[in-house]
VOGU-3710 file (C-alpha; in Angstrom, 3 decimals, decimal comma):
1> mqvtitvadr> -0,070/-0,060/-0,012  1,127/3,479/-0,754  -0,283/6,638/0,817  0,733/10,020/-0,446  -0,146/13,409/0,928  -0,339/16,847/-0,130  0,819/19,626/2,304  0,282/23,364/2,171  1,404/25,635/5,045  2,260/22,504/7,174
11> ritdvavpqy> -1,241/21,264/6,945  -2,228/18,063/5,177  -4,716/19,113/2,309  -5,218/15,857/0,430  -4,477/12,241/0,767  -4,291/9,780/-1,934  -3,885/5,944/-1,891  -2,616/5,233/-5,486  -1,395/1,586/-4,702  -3,411/-0,820/-2,620
21> pdgngkdqqi> -4,309/-4,525/-2,705  -7,077/-5,234/-5,036  -6,164/-8,721/-6,000  -9,630/-10,255/-5,197  -13,194/-9,115/-4,675  -12,876/-9,142/-0,803  -9,836/-6,884/-0,927  -11,710/-4,671/-3,434  -14,886/-4,441/-1,276  -12,775/-3,830/1,953
31> nasalpvltk> -10,759/-1,079/0,256  -13,691/0,595/-1,248  -15,217/1,234/2,172  -12,122/1,640/4,515  -10,006/3,910/2,279  -12,345/6,866/2,075  -12,903/6,722/5,779  -9,112/6,563/6,573  -8,222/9,538/4,231  -11,025/11,619/5,627
41> etisaqnadi> -9,908/10,885/9,081  -6,283/11,714/8,129  -7,392/15,158/6,930  -9,272/15,828/9,971  -6,772/14,672/12,549  -3,775/16,166/10,624  -1,504/13,190/11,653  -1,544/9,387/11,971  -3,327/9,291/15,313  -6,655/7,956/13,560
51> dmvsgatvts> -8,704/4,963/14,418  -8,454/1,675/12,408  -11,479/0,594/10,445  -13,332/-2,248/11,898  -13,357/-5,301/9,546  -10,342/-3,781/7,799  -7,451/-4,401/10,269  -4,815/-5,290/7,501  -5,835/-2,363/5,345  -5,875/-0,037/8,202
61> qgyleslqsa> -2,377/-1,183/9,413  -0,934/-0,826/5,858  -2,384/2,635/5,584  -1,095/3,670/8,879  2,329/2,652/8,099  2,452/4,173/4,778  0,858/7,300/6,161  3,613/7,592/8,794  6,225/7,221/6,251  4,655/10,041/4,189
71> ldqagla> 4,474/12,356/7,119  8,052/11,593/8,097  9,122/12,493/4,503  7,085/15,762/4,687  8,623/16,837/8,134  5,197/16,448/9,745  5,898/13,676/12,193
//
């Protein structure tokens, strides 16, 4: 999974997930519901301190790890 962030004035203004597991129908279904929630929470929280999505533990963990890396690279961690 890869999470990218857009930052303006040291604030997260956008979050994208250009790469994520979608190899089967279950992955597609989980990601279709979990990723919008995770990205919205990220913009609201402005950090990686967000709740995992119930039923999408693996997706949430991968998202949070990649998000933390993006925050580190942007100097926001």
